[in-house]
N, C-alpha and C positions, 0 to 999 in steps of 0.2 A: 573552548571557544574557537580555537584555530581549526579544529576538526569540522565543526559546524560551518564556520565561515568559508573554508576552502571547498567543502563539499557543496554548499549552496551556490557559491560563486561559479564553480565549475559547471553545475547543472544549468544555471541561468545563462551563462555564456554559450553553452552547447545548444540550448533551446533557441536563443536569439539568433545564433548563426544558422541553425537548421531552418528556422522560420524565414531568414533572409534568403537562403538557398532556394527554398520552395517558392517563395514569392517572386524572386528574380527569374527563375526558369519558367514558371507558369506565365508570368507577365510577358516574357519573350515569345513563348509559343502562342498565347492568346492574342497578343498584339499583331501577330502575323496571320493567324487563321481564325480568330474568334473562338468563342466557347462551343458553338454549334455551327454546322454547315448544312444548309438545305440545298439539295441537288435534285435533278431529274432522276426518277427511278428507272434504272436501266440495268440490263445484264451484261452490257458490253464492257470489255476491258481496255478499250481504245483510249488513247490520250485525248482524243477530241471529245469535248464536252457536249452534252445535249442541252440546248438552251431552255431556260425557264423565264417566264415573264415577270416583270416587276409590277405589272398591272393586276395585282392580286389583293385580296382582302387582308391577308396576313402582312404583306410588305407595306401596304399603305396605312394599316391601323395597328401596327405592333406596339404603339405607345399605350394601348389599352391594357397590355400585359405588363404589370408593374415591375416584374423581375427582369425585363429586357431593357438594357441601356441603349442599344443601337442595333440596327440591321442595315447592312450595306451590300450592294451587288458587286460581284467581281467575276472575272473570267480568266482562264489559263489557256495558253497556246504554246505548243512545243516548237522549237526551232534551233538553228545553229548560229552562234555568233562567230564571225570570221574576221580576223585581221590578216595582215600580210604573212604572219608566221604561225598563227595558232587558229584552230577551229575548236569550239567548245559547244556541246549540247546544253541547252538551258530551257527553262519554262518561263515565259513572260506572264506575269500576273497583271491583268488589266484592272485599274481602279478608276472610279468615277469621282464626281464632285462631292459625293456623300461619304467618301472614305475618311476614316478616323486617323488623320495624319498626326494629331496630338498624341494618340496612344502609341504610335510607331516612332515618334520623333526621337526617343531615347536611343534607338538603334542607328539613327542617321549620324555618321561620324564626320561627314564632309559634304558640302554642297547643299542642295535643296530638293524638294519634291518636284516632280514634273507638273507643269501647268496643264490641268485636265478640264478646265471650264471655259476654254476659248471657243470661238465659233467652229473652227475645224479641229480634227483630231491632232493630238500632239505626238511628235516623234521623240520626245524627251524621255529618258529612262534613268532609273537609279540601279546600280549593280552592287553586288556584295564586294567587300574588300578582297575576298579570295578570288573571285572572278576577275576583278580589276588587276590584281597582281599576275594572274595567269595570262591574261591577254595584254598586259602592260598598258592598261587604259588609265587615263587621268580625266579630271573634270574638264568638260568642254570638247573632248575628242569625239570623233564620229566613228561608228562601227556598223558593219553590215550584218543584218540578221536575215537568214533564210528560213522561212516558215515551212513546217512539215504539212503539206497538203497537196492535192492534185487539182489543177497544175500548181507547181511550187511558186511561191511569191516571196518577195524580199522587200525590205525597207532599210533605209539608212537611218540609224538611231544616233541621238546625241546624248552622251553621258552628262547628267547634271547633278548627280549625287552618288555617294558611296555609303552603304550601310554595313553593319556587322552585328549579328546576333550571337555568334559563337556556336550556333546550332547547325550541324552539318547538313541536315535535310533542307535547310533554307539557303545557307551561304554557298553551297556548292552548285546550286542549280537554278535559283530563282532571281529574275530581274523584275522590276516594277515599272509599268508604263501606263499609257492611256487605254482604258477599256474600249473606247470608240474605235481604236485601230483594230482591235480584235473583232469587234462587231463588223467592221467593214470587210476584213479578211474572210470572215465566216459567212458573209451575206446575211447577218442578223438584223432585225429591227432595232430601233433605239431603246425599246423597252425590254430587250432580251439580254440576259446575262447567263454566265455559266453556273453560278451558285449564289446563295445568300450567305453572308457571314453574320452570325447572331452573337452579340456581346451581352453578357449578363452583368447585373450588379454584383458587388462583393457579397460573399457569404450566402450565395444562392445554391441550392442543391441542383447540380447539373443534370442528374438523371431524372429528377422530377420535372425540371424545366424541359428536358427533351421530350418527355411524355406529353406535356401540355402543348408544346409547339407542334408535335406530330399530329395532334388532333385539330390544330388550326390551319395547317397548310393544305394545299390541293391534294387530291387523291393520287396523282401521278408523281408526287414529290416524296423525298426521303430525308430523314434527319440523321446526322452522324455526329457523335461526340468527338471533339478534338482530342480528348484524353484517350480515346480508343483508336483514333487515326494515327497518333504518334505515341504509342504505349511505352516506347523505350525510355522516354524522359520521366514519365509518371511512375513507372515501375522502379526506376532508380531512386526516386524520391521516397517511395514506400520502403525500399530497402534501407535507406538512411533512417527512416522512422523507427524501424525495428532495431537497428543498431543503437540508436539513442535511448530507446526504452530500456534495453538491457543495461546500457551504460548508467542510466539514472537509477535503476534498481540496485546496482552494485554500490554506487555512491551512497544511496540512502542506507543500505545495510551497514556500510563502514561507519557512517555517522552515528547510527543508532548503537552499533556495537561499542563505539568509543564512549558514548554517553552512559551506557550501562556500566562499562568498566569504571568510569569516573564516579558514578554513584556508589558502586561497590567499595571503592577506595575511601570515599567520604564516610561511608557507613562504618568501615573498620577503624578509621581515624577517630570517629566520634563515638566510639563505644562507651567511654566514660560519661559523655554528655547524655547518651541514651539512658544509661543507668541512673543518672541523677534525675532526669525528667521522670522516669518510671517511679523512682522513690518518692517524688513529689506528687504522684498521683496522675501523671499524664497518661492518657489512653493511647493505644497503638495508632489510632487514626490521626491524632494530633502530631505524633512523631513522624508518621509517613508524610503528612502535609509539609512538615519542615523540610524534608529532603526533596519532595516534589518541587517546592518553591525554589529551593537552591538549584535544582536541575533546570527549571524553567528560566531562572535568572541567567544562567550560563547560556542557555539556548537562545534567548532574546539578544544577548550580546553577540553571539555567533551570527544570528540572522542580520543584525545591523551591519556588522563588518562584511558579511558575505554580499549583501546588497550593494554596499559601497564599492567593493572590489569589482563585482560583476558589471555594474552600471558604468563605473569609471573606465574599465577595460573596453567595454562595448562602445562607449562614446569616443574613445581614442581611435578605434578602428573605423567607426562610422564617419567621423569627420576628417581623419587624416589617412585612412586606408594604409595602415602600417604593414599589413600582411598581404602581399600580392598573391595571385594565383595564375596558373597557366591556363589561358582562356580556351585553348584547344581541348583540354581535358575537363575543365570545370565549367565551361560556358560563360565565364565571367572573369574579370581581370583582378578582382580583389575579394577578400572574404566579406560577404554581405551581412548586414545586421538588420533585423526587423524589430522595431520597438513595439512589443506586445505587452503592455502594462497589465492587462488582465491576466495573462499567463504568469507574469512575475508575481502578482499577488497570490494567485492560486498555488504557485510553487512554494511560496513562503508558508501559506496555510498548510500545505501538504507536509512539508518538513516539520512544522510545529506539531501537527497532529500525530505524525508517525513517531517522532521523538518522544512526545508526551506518553503515548501508549507504551513505548519501549521502556520508559522510566518506571512503570509499574512493576516490572519484573524484579529489578534489584531492590526496590523499596519494599 
């Protein structure tokens, strides 16, 4: 019973944590960049974006594609943030009134989002915690930004919020401001943006969605998967997947080996009972069923205790975050838990089936 309980509990906790890791990191990346990006097709490697219009059939009628949750226009522009002591190169991400602030709100640790729906463009920005510490910036302070263009232009920006994703690609170089400022600096029209960010509903095949979106956009536009744009995070998650699969296979093997050993021992201890049943006319099938039922009874007790231990431990971590993490290395401050009850049920069924099959060997 202990073998089954500890094995199942360990497997469930491992999978709940792995699911939490995957969801937390993917949500951070997708909340910042969307699942897909639609950009102007160009062979240039310049930091300057080629504008695309929001006055297109895809942008206006994306609701007709049921797998798309939202499409929003954004733009990026490179520049230098300068204080009295420090100069730091950054990318300003321009957002509009259609930006999904609710999806990004979990990354905002202090302050608020810039006001981007006023009559004139806003000079308010939010910066990452890392940039704020480097430049010694606090909420309400002003900072000068020099934009990379010819002729150079500059704007005085006001810090109204601080975010932290734990992802170096964003925290080290991106600040968020009003897209209309970038449009003014680039001499773009109001309907021109640098790219569309496309957000998909949960459990949608991203590659299939990419193919469909590519057929819907203009001929001079291109679609890129976020998972391909930032492969380092997704490859790391896949590596974790492989480790956990090996880990689960070893635990299943140990649990089955222990159950086989238990049935062998029960068989040797019950040799007189087997002889008595045979002398009374019992057939081999009946005797086998006796030992199978005994093994299943032990297995069910192990499953019950294993689920109680796993769910209890996961609940303690989920609500009280007892195990912290170094955010610089793990991209989050505590071990995450994803409540996937479908996976819990499937894991219980898997253990039951595998142990049942293994019981036929000693029986």
